[in-house]
C-alpha positions as CSV (number, residue, x, y, z in Angstrom):
1,X,-9.5,-86.7,-2.1
2,X,-6.8,-84.3,-3.1
3,X,-4.3,-86.7,-4.5
4,X,-4.1,-87.9,-8.1
5,X,-2.3,-90.5,-10.1
6,X,0.6,-89.1,-12.0
7,X,1.4,-90.9,-15.2
8,X,3.6,-90.8,-18.2
9,X,2.5,-90.5,-21.9
10,X,2.0,-94.3,-22.0
11,X,-0.3,-94.1,-18.8
12,X,2.4,-95.8,-16.6
13,X,2.0,-94.7,-13.0
14,X,4.8,-92.5,-11.8
15,X,3.4,-91.8,-8.3
16,X,0.7,-90.2,-6.1
17,X,0.9,-86.5,-6.0
18,X,-1.4,-83.6,-4.8
19,X,-3.9,-82.5,-7.4
20,X,-2.7,-78.9,-6.8
21,X,0.8,-79.8,-7.7
22,X,-0.3,-81.7,-10.9
23,X,-2.4,-78.6,-12.0
24,X,0.2,-76.1,-11.1
25,X,3.2,-77.9,-12.8
26,X,1.3,-79.3,-15.7
27,X,1.9,-82.9,-14.8
28,X,-0.1,-85.6,-16.6
29,X,-2.6,-87.4,-14.4
30,X,-5.7,-89.6,-14.7
31,X,-9.3,-88.6,-15.1
32,X,-12.4,-90.2,-16.5
33,X,-14.9,-88.8,-19.0
34,X,-18.4,-90.2,-19.4
35,X,-20.7,-89.1,-22.3
36,X,-24.4,-89.8,-21.9
37,X,-25.8,-90.5,-25.4
38,X,-29.4,-90.7,-26.6
39,X,-30.7,-92.8,-29.6
40,X,-30.6,-89.7,-31.8
41,X,-26.8,-89.4,-31.0
42,X,-27.2,-86.2,-28.9
43,X,-24.9,-86.0,-25.9
44,X,-25.6,-84.6,-22.5
45,X,-23.7,-81.3,-21.8
46,X,-22.9,-80.2,-18.2
47,X,-23.0,-76.6,-17.3
48,X,-20.5,-76.2,-14.3
49,X,-21.2,-73.8,-11.5
50,X,-18.8,-71.3,-13.3
51,X,-21.1,-71.4,-16.3
52,X,-18.5,-73.2,-18.5
53,X,-19.7,-76.2,-20.5
54,X,-18.2,-79.6,-20.0
55,X,-18.5,-83.4,-20.6
56,X,-21.7,-85.2,-19.3
57,X,-19.6,-86.3,-16.3
58,X,-16.0,-86.3,-15.5
59,X,-13.5,-86.4,-12.5
60,X,-10.1,-87.4,-11.3
61,X,-9.2,-91.1,-10.7
62,X,-8.4,-91.5,-7.0
63,X,-5.3,-93.4,-5.9
64,X,-6.3,-97.1,-5.6
65,X,-9.1,-96.8,-8.1
66,X,-9.2,-98.1,-11.6
67,X,-10.7,-96.0,-14.4
68,X,-14.1,-97.9,-14.5
69,X,-14.6,-97.5,-10.7
70,X,-13.9,-93.8,-10.9
71,X,-16.3,-93.4,-13.9
72,X,-19.0,-95.0,-12.1
73,X,-18.5,-93.1,-8.9
74,X,-18.3,-89.7,-10.8
75,X,-21.5,-90.5,-12.7
76,X,-23.3,-91.3,-9.5
77,X,-22.0,-88.2,-7.7
78,X,-22.6,-85.7,-10.4
79,X,-25.7,-87.0,-12.2
80,X,-27.2,-89.4,-9.8
81,X,-27.2,-92.4,-12.1
82,X,-25.9,-95.8,-12.6
83,X,-25.5,-97.4,-16.1
84,X,-23.5,-99.9,-18.1
85,X,-20.3,-98.0,-19.4
86,X,-18.8,-98.8,-22.8
87,X,-15.1,-98.0,-22.9
88,X,-14.1,-95.9,-26.0
89,X,-10.3,-95.3,-25.2
90,X,-7.9,-92.9,-23.8
91,X,-6.7,-89.5,-24.9
92,X,-4.2,-87.1,-23.4
93,X,-5.1,-83.4,-23.1
94,X,-3.1,-80.3,-22.5
95,X,-5.2,-77.3,-22.0
96,X,-5.1,-73.8,-20.5
97,X,-7.9,-73.6,-17.9
98,X,-9.2,-70.3,-16.8
99,X,-10.7,-71.8,-13.7
100,X,-7.2,-73.0,-12.6
101,X,-5.7,-69.5,-12.6
102,X,-4.8,-69.9,-16.3
103,X,-2.5,-72.9,-15.7
104,X,-2.0,-75.6,-18.3
105,X,-3.7,-78.7,-17.1
106,X,-2.7,-82.2,-18.5
107,X,-5.1,-85.1,-18.2
108,X,-4.9,-88.7,-19.3
109,X,-8.6,-89.3,-20.0
110,X,-10.3,-92.7,-20.3
111,X,-13.5,-92.0,-22.1
112,X,-16.8,-94.0,-21.6
113,X,-20.2,-93.8,-23.1
114,X,-23.7,-94.9,-21.8
115,X,-27.3,-94.6,-22.8
116,X,-29.0,-93.0,-19.8
117,X,-31.0,-90.0,-18.7
118,X,-29.6,-87.8,-15.9
119,X,-30.9,-88.2,-12.4
120,X,-30.4,-85.8,-9.5
121,X,-27.7,-83.2,-10.2
122,X,-25.0,-82.6,-7.7
123,X,-25.8,-79.5,-5.8
124,X,-23.0,-77.0,-5.8
125,X,-21.2,-78.7,-8.6
126,X,-23.5,-79.1,-11.6
127,X,-25.5,-76.0,-12.5
128,X,-27.6,-77.6,-15.2
129,X,-27.5,-80.1,-18.1
130,X,-28.9,-80.2,-21.7
131,X,-28.8,-82.4,-24.7
132,X,-27.0,-81.2,-27.8
133,X,-25.8,-82.5,-31.2
134,X,-22.1,-83.2,-30.8
135,X,-21.2,-81.9,-34.1
136,X,-22.8,-78.5,-33.5
137,X,-21.0,-78.4,-30.1
138,X,-17.7,-79.1,-31.8
139,X,-18.3,-76.4,-34.4
140,X,-19.2,-73.9,-31.7
141,X,-16.0,-74.8,-29.7
142,X,-13.9,-73.6,-32.7
143,X,-14.9,-70.0,-31.7
144,X,-13.7,-70.4,-28.2
145,X,-9.9,-70.4,-28.5
146,X,-9.3,-69.3,-24.8
147,X,-11.6,-71.9,-23.2
148,X,-13.9,-69.3,-21.8
149,X,-17.1,-71.1,-22.8
150,X,-15.9,-74.7,-23.0
151,X,-13.5,-76.6,-20.7
152,X,-10.4,-77.4,-22.6
153,X,-10.4,-81.1,-21.8
154,X,-13.9,-81.3,-23.1
155,X,-12.6,-80.1,-26.5
156,X,-10.0,-82.8,-26.6
157,X,-12.3,-85.6,-25.6
158,X,-15.1,-84.5,-27.9
159,X,-12.7,-84.6,-30.8
160,X,-11.7,-88.1,-29.8
161,X,-15.3,-89.1,-29.3
162,X,-16.3,-87.7,-32.8
163,X,-13.4,-89.6,-34.5
164,X,-14.5,-92.9,-32.9
165,X,-18.1,-92.5,-34.3
């Protein structure tokens, strides 16, 4: 679907708009983020087809969907799994994204965690996945100011995730 839910800073719905417009004009809109976590507290990192590193799973909330439904859909689509999700909370991001022609992208992210192993990766969307210590990833992110290695929204959500631990 190419439409997204445009929201204000308090996550109140302002309307349904094309995703391209939201990205081009830096309009805040809803996404979901899921972190797969192991018992040793490592998180699953996704390598996108572009080679940039990102959350375990993430995606836009479609009009008519709630956050939880979108999170379960994205997890199934990207990593081929279903698991019980624990809600951590919301955080707004505002990041320059090289993959979006250098536009500033603004997301209202609802963050979830679950204990699961990845299944079948989405062909054409997920290049690979690996497990890593989130503190080491956070430290490495500090050497990527232009978001060339890591997706910007990943930096914002990981900071939120680590603060909740």
